[in-house]
N, C-alpha and C positions, 0 to 999 in steps of 0.2 A: 037706790040702784044708784042710779044716773049720778049722782054724787059720788060713789065710788068709784064708779068709770072713770069719771074725767081726772079722781084721782091718781090712777092710776094711768091714764096718759100724762098727766102730767109727769110721774116718777119714770114711765119710759115713753118719752116724744119719739113720734115718727122719723125715719132717716130716710128722704124724701130723693138724695142723691146716690141710691143703688139702684140698679139698671136690671131688669128682670132679664132670667135666663131666657125666654123666648126670644126678646127682643134682640140680645146680643145674638143668636143662631141668626136670626134673618137677616143682620148689618152684613155679620160676616161672610155670609151662605152670597149676598146679593155682589159683593166684593169678587170671594174668588169669581164666582161665573163671570162677571165682568173681564177679570183678566185672564181666563179664559179664551173669554169670547174674543178679545185682543189679541191674544195669542193664536187664535184660529185662523182671523183675520190676514196676522204677519204673515203666517206659513202660507196661506193662500195666494197671497203676491207675490210669495217668495216661488210659489210653484208656476205661476203665470210669469214668470220672469227667467226660471229654466227653460219652463215650454218655450219660449218665445229665443232665448242665446242656443238650446238644442237646434228650433227651425231653422235659425241665421246659421247655425254651421253647417245644417244638412244644406241648405242651399247653397254655399260657399264651396263646399267640399265635389256639390255637385257640379261647379260652375268650375273647381276646377278639374275636373275630369274630364272636362266638352273643355277647357283648354288644351288640357294637353292632347286630346283626341286628333282637336284642330291643331296642333304644332305637326302632331305623328302625320296625318294627314296634309298639311304644307310641304313634309319633307318627301313624299312620297311623290306629289305633285310637282316638287323642284326635283326630284330624281327624274321623273317622266319628263318633264321639260329639258332637262340636260339632255334625256338620251334622243327625243323626237331633235332637238336644235342638231344632234352630232349626226341624227338620220339626215336629217334636209341638208345638210353640210356633203354627207356623202352621196344624195341623190345628186347636187348642184354640181358637187365634181363630177360623176356620170354624166350627165348633161352637159357639160362643158366636153369632156371626153369625145362622145357623142356627135356632139355640134364639129366639131373639131375634124371626126374621122369622116362624117357629111358631108364638110366643106372638101374636105381633100377627094372624094368621089366624085363628086361635082367637076372636079378640076378636069377627069379625065373623059369626061362623060361624050365630047367630040369624037374620040376614041374609038369608043367601043357602044354604040347604043342598044346592042342586047343587052350589054349589061347594065345599062341605064335602064332599061324596063323591070328590070327584075329588085333591081336597088331597092323599093320601101318595102318588097317580104323580107331582104334582107336585116334591112333595120331595124324593123319589125321585130323577126326573131333577137337580133342581137339588144334588143330594147327588152326582150322579154327575159334572157340569162341576163342582163344587166340587173334587172330589177331582182328575182331571184338571188344574185349574189349580195348586192344591198342587202336586202332581209335577212339573209346570211350572216352578213356584219353586224348587221344592227343586233340581231339574238346573241351573236360576240361577244360583243361590249359591252350587251347589256348583263350577262351573267360576269362580264369580269368587275363588272360595278357592284356587283352583287354580293362577289367573292371580297372584294376591297371591303366594302361595305362592313363585312364580317372579319375581317380580318384574319381569311382563310386564303395565309401567303401562299401554301404548299400547292393549294390548286389552282391558284392563280400562273404562279411559276409552271406547274405543267400545263393548263391552258397555252399559256405563250408561248412554249416552247414548241409543242405540238401546232400550233397555226403558224409558227415559224420555222416548222419542218413542210408543211403542207404548200407553201405558200417562201419560198427560197426568196424571192424580190423582198420580203417585209425588212429582212437583214439588212439590205442596203442602206449605205449612209444618206443624210439627208441631202450633200452634195452631191450625189449623181443624176443626173440627169435623166429621174425616170419621173415621168408626173401621172402613169397612171391610178397607182397606187400610193401616192404621195398622201394623201389629204385620211386614208385609211392607215397611213403606217404612222402619220404626225399622230391621231387619236390613241394606238397604241404605245408610242413612244410617255405620253404624258401618263397611260394609265401604268406603266413601267415605270417613268420618273415617283409614282405615288406609292407603287410596292418595293420600291426603294427604299423610300423614307421612312416605311415603314418596317422594314429591314434595320436600318439603323436606329432606329429608333428600342426595336426590338431590342438588338446587341448592346445600347448604352443603358440600357437598365440593370441600375443594382444589385438584383435579384434573380439574376437570370441564369439559369443554369448550365452545364456545361452540353449536354445534349441538345438545348435549347440554341445555345451561342454555335454550336458547330450545323444545326440546321439554317439557322440565317445566315450566317458565311457559305453554306453552301449556296442557299438562295442567288445571295449576290454574286458569289461565282457564276454561276449560269447566267445570270444580266449582263456579265460580260466587264462587271465591275472589280478586277483582280486586284489592281491596286489598293482600292478603297475597302477591301476587305480585310487585306495585309494589313493594313493599318489601325482597323477597327480592331485584328486580331489579338494585335501589342498592346493594343490599349485596354482592351477589357483583360484578357492577361495582367498587363500591369496595373488596374486600378484592384485585381481582385488580390493581388499581393502587399499591396500600398492597408487594403485594409487587413491584414490579415496582422502585416505588421505594427498598425496602430494599435490594434486589441492585444499585441503583446510585448509592448513597450513598459507600459506602468507595472507587468510581471519582471523587469530585468534584475530591481535591485533586491528581489526574494531567490535570485538562481545565479548570486556574480558570477560562478566559476564554470557553468553551465548555458549561461543568457546569449550568450557566440553562436556556440556550436544551433540552439534553436533557431538564431538569426539564420547563420547559414543554410538549416535544413529548409526553413520557408524559403530565400530566395532564389535555393539552387534549386530545389525543386521545381520553382516556378518556372525558371530559364529554360531546364529538361523538360520540363510540360509544354510549354510555348514550342519549343524549337521542334517536338515530335508534330505538335498540332500542325505545325508550320509546312512540315516536311507533308505529311498526308495530305493537304487540301494543297498545298503550290506545288509538290516537285521538286526539285532539286535548282531551281530557277538561282543562278549565282544572286541576282539583283534582293531578292529577298533570304538569299539566306545571309549577304551583306546587313540588309537591315537587321536581323534577328542577332550577327554578330553586334554591330553597334547597338541596338537595346540592351543586351545582355552586358557589354560593360558598361554600359550606362548603371544597369542595377548594380553592379561588381560595385563601383564607384560611389554609391549609394551604400550599402551594404557597409563598405568599410568605413565610411564617414560615421556610421549609425553604433557602427562597436565601438571605435575610439568615442564617440559621445557619451558612450553607457559603461561605459570599463568603470572599473575599480581604481581605485588609486595606484597609480604603474610602478610607484615604491613598493605593494606590497603583493607578498604569495600568491592570494589569488588574484591578481592583475596575472601575474606570469600565468599562472595554469588557464584562466581565460584567453588568453593569447596562443597559449600553446593548444589547448584543444580547438579554435577555432583556426588554427592553420590545419590541423590535420582533419576535421570536418569538411573545412572548403575543399581542399586539395585532393579529397576522396572525390567529394563532387564532380571536382573538372576533371577526373580520370572518367568517369561515366559520361559525363560531358563530350570526351572526346573521340568517344564511339559513337555520337551523332556529328562530328565534325569541328565542332565548336574546341577552340584551343584555347582555354581561356586564363590558364596556370600563370605565367610568365606576369600576365597583367595583375596576377592578383596577389603575384609575391612582391612585385614591383609596390603595389597600394601599398600591401602590409608592412612591408621591412622595416621603414622609418619607427612604426607603429612598435614591432619588437623587438628593434635596435635600442629603444627608448627605454623601453618595460626594463632590457636585460641590465642595460648601463643602472636605470637608477635601482633595480635591484640587486646589483652587487654591490653600488651605493650603499646602499642599507645591509647589505652583510660587511662591509668594510666599516662600517660603523657599530655593528653589534660586536667584530671581531674586535678592534682597538677599542672601545669603551668600556673599561674596565670598571666604572663607575654607575653602569647602568644596573638595571633592576636582577638580581641573580633568580631567576624565573629557571626552572629545573626543563633541561634538556636533554632527554631518554634517547639514549643509545643502545641498540643492541649489544651483548657481550663481543661480537662479532668484530666490531670497532673501538667499543670503550675497551676491553682487555691490554692488549697491547697499550695502552695508555697510563692505566691505573697500576702499571708496575715501577713506575718512576715517581709514585706516590711518596714512597718511604724516602727518596735521597733526596726530595727535591720539596719547595713548598706546592700547596695544596694547587693553588692558585697558578702555577703553571699547569699543572695536570689538566683544571679546568678550562683554560685558554685553548689547549690541545682539542679538549672533547667539545666545546664551542665551537669551533675553525670548522673540525670534519660533521658536526650536527647540522651548519647552516648551510654547508657545498651540497651538504647529504637533500638536503631541503630543497634546494633550488634544482637539482636532477633529477629529483622526482617530481617536479610539476611538469618536467619538459613530456613531450611527447616523439612519438617516430616518426616525424616528418620534422620535426622543429629542429632535431636532430640532422637529419639529413641537411637540412639545406642552411643551418645553423649550428652546427656543433665544431667545427672550425673557432668559430668565435668567441664559443663559450667556455673552452680550451683555453685560449689564449686568458680571457679573464677570470680564469680558474688559478693559471698560475701569478698574474697578474697577482692577487689577492692572497695568492702564497707568499708570493715576496715582499709585499704589507706587512704579513705577520710574519717572516723573519727578521724583518726590519725593528719590530719591537722585543724580539732576541735578541737580537745585537746590544739595543740598548738594557737588555735586563745585565750581560756581563761587566762586570768591573770596568771603567778606560781609566788609562793614565791619566787622561784631562782633570782635573778638578771640576771646571765649568760643564764637562759630558758627566760629569757623576751626579752633579746639582742636577740637569735636565733628566739623568735619566731617574732619578727617582720619585720626580714629579710626573711622567710618565705611565710609570712603569709599576703595578704593586707588588710583585715579585721581584727580589734578585738571586743572583747565582753569583755565589759569590768563593763557595767553596770547591776542591775539585769535585767532589760528586755532585753537587745542585750543577757546577754548569757540565759534568757529565750526561746529568738527567734531562737537561734542557737542549744538551747534543741529540740524545737521545729520542726525547720526544720529537724533533725536525724530522731526524731520520725517518722516525717510523711514519707519520703524518705522509713524507714524500714518497718514500719506498712503496709502503705495506697501503696504509686508509687509503691516501685519494686514489692509487689505480685502481682499489676497488670499488671505492664510489661513483668512480668516473668509467669505469666500465665497458658499462652501458651505452656510452657514447662513442667510446672506443672499438667498442662491438661492432655498433652499427654505420659507421665510418669505413669501417675496415672491409664489410661489407659491400659494402655500397663501393668503395675502390675497387674490388677483386669482381663485383658484377658488370664492370663499367658504366652502368647507367642505373642513376635511383628509379624508384616505385612509380615517380613523374613524369613522362617522358615529357622532351623538348622544356623543362624549366631550367629558366637560366642561373648556373651556377652563382652562387657567391664569394665574392674575392675574398673575404675573412675567412670561407671552408676549408682553403687548402692547407691548414695544418694539420703535418704527420705526426704521426703516437710517437713516434721518434725525437721529432724535433719539440714536442712539449714536456716530454721525459728529460729532454736536455735542458728545457727552461728550469722545470724543477729541479737538477741538476745545480745550474748554474747561480739560485737562491741557496739553495743547502750550500754550497762549496764557497760562499760568501761571509753566512755563517761561519764555516769552520776555518775559513781564513783570519777571522777577526778573532774570535778563539784562541786559534796559535800566534796571533801577533801578539793581543794580549797577554798569555801565558809567555812567551820568551820573553817577551819585554819587561814582565815585571819578574822576571828570573835578573836579569842580566842587568837591570837597573836598578839602585839600590831605593829608599825611600828619600832619601837626600839628594835623587839625580846622580850618581854616582856607578860609574860603569863596573859591573866584575869580571869583565874579559877585558885586563890591559894585554898590551903588547909587551910590557914591561916583564909578564908573568917568562916570556920567552929569551928578553935581553937583562934579564940577572947577573952580571958576573959571580956568580957560585963557585966552589972550587967543585961541589958535585956535580955541578953542570958546565964542564969544559973535557968529562967523557961519557962515552957511548953507554947505556945503562944496558944490561943484556937483558932485561924485563920489566919495562918503562911500565909506569903510568900515564895515563892524560893528566894536564894539569888540575890543579885543586879545582878552580870554575869550574870545570867540566865533569869532574866527579862527581860535584855537587849537582849538577846540571843533571847525569845522567841516573846517579843514586834518585832524585826527582822524578826523573821519567818510570822508572822500576818501579815507585810509589805510585807513576800513576796508573799505571799498566794493570797492577794492582785494582786500585780502586774501579777503575775500568774495565774491567772482567768480572766483578761487584754489581756494579751500577747496569754495564750493557752486557748482560749477559747472555747469550745465545745471538750477540751482535758482532760475529767476529769481524767482519767486512768493518764498521766503524770503528772497531779497537784498532786494527793494525793501521786502517785511514788516518786516524788518528795522529798514530806515532809517528807514520813515515812525513806526515804535515809537517807534525815539530820539527823533524830535524831538518824538513826541507826550509823553512822558516826562520831555523839558525843557520843553515848554512847562508841562506841568501842575504839575513840581516849580514853578517859578517863581508860578505860579497861587497855589499855597498859600505861597509862603516870604513870610510876612508883615511879616518885617523890612525885605525888601526892598521892599517896597511902599511902608510906611510908612515910611522913607527918604526915598521920590520924590514923596510926597504931604507931607513938610512942607515949610509955607508959610516957614519959614528960609532953606531954603536953595533957592535955587528951580533949575530943570533948566535946561541952560544950552542952548544951540540945537543943538547937535554932538549932545549926548548924546539930547536929542530926535528929530533928524533919523535918530542911530545907532540907538534903540529904531524906529521905523519900518522904515525899512531891515530890522530883523529879523523884525520881522513879514512884509511881503510878499515881500521878496527871496527866506529864506531858511523863515519856520518854514511857513508858507503852503504856500509849494513842497512844502518836507517832508512835509506833511500830506496 
């Protein structure tokens, strides 16, 4: 058996490296307990440190509280010490006064012995009253100090006012030779100075309300600081206005047309409010009224500067609208200020006039460029049928570019007029009408270039400047009709707003804003403006008639069709009077052409009889003027070497009597 077991042991040798489970549990359990104990010790140490820190904090906090209490106690002690010093000063002053009185009494001792015997009793009684008065003053000053420390300025003002009413001598200036209340008055003046500084600090607070501001200003007035109070009033309202403007300026680009109105409301409402408050607090004193005027003028100058700095481009319609509403709103505010005695309209117009004129000038330059620049963009310019229909009637007889140019002209002028407000028209309407007539004259110059000229160089220039040509009679009549319709019908309708306002103002004798300096450019009468338009229109008619007559008289090879030899030729039939004579052949051809021209004019200028008759009369007049100036023609007729034949004379008389005089 033993041998067998040994063999089994050899087959299954023992594994000595395997650790029993209970030993493993013992080892790990001991390590865990050690770690837990270590952590517990560390937590205990941390607890002790926290307790020590909390103890230190409590100690330091207690020390801080004690320190605060000591500071408060020290402040109280300082106040008490200050009061005691003040009281001792009053006692010393009273003592000096008593001694002075006693010395004065002793000087009269030899005059009245009986009075000297009772003098100690009187002095004792005076000292008793003096001590009571000193105590009262000390209590009063202590109360004032407490109220000042608590910033109860209203109660301080009431207390001082009551004290001064009870003791009128306290209001006597320091230069007055009154010794008895001088020390007490000095102490009171010191406290009034402290009160004044507190009131000034209150007024200068950025967040002070209107009610608090009025109360503080009233306090300064009760202290007699009237100039300082008025100065602080202007400073306070100026500061509030400046803050409002600074808050609004970043929004100006968002409201390009109305930003100036908002600025005007801010500035003039502040001026109005300041004026009312000044009148309520300071009355009608001329000194302070003048200061209000100076301050308001300075604010208006600043306002105009801001309007210019933040305005849109001056050549835009937006800038014109912004300037117009600015004038309207500002002058309305000036009317309200005049009820308060402030007359600022003249100053406002003087400051804004250069800006308004600049905007008008640049807008009319832009308008002239748009009207005369035919190579620009073909953006649509919608017009109501009321304005467009009279011009579209010429579309069938002329180039569409001609009608488009007329529509563009009316649209641009109408757009400018629509930007204007009532008061802008009232003060600058004459200037605007003059600019419109000048712009129409430039437009007439363009139409003149569209009519073929007898000079080849001018023709080449015309072709490069104008996109349309009026070569036929119907085209030229359509061109004349377009200009006539604009001058006689459309422009008066477009500017009727301006003319009505100016005429109403003239009939009333005064404008809506009194005492406003009238503009030198605003004196244009309506009839003068119509005369300017008619002058430009006559310039076009004269050019047309001259070119029409010259093109007939001269052939393409520059030879004249009207020759004096027509009336001087020695033919047999020319030796006798004709019972039914006819004009010479050139004039027959001319009047035939005029007759044909009248037929075409009746079709193209339908309903415009005034223009038709005027053109025929002007054509005849042009012919007569040409004949009157043709020296070669009259020289040949006056030459005695070639006498005028009877038929030629008869034709000449017929021409004058039957055709020329009738046409004129």
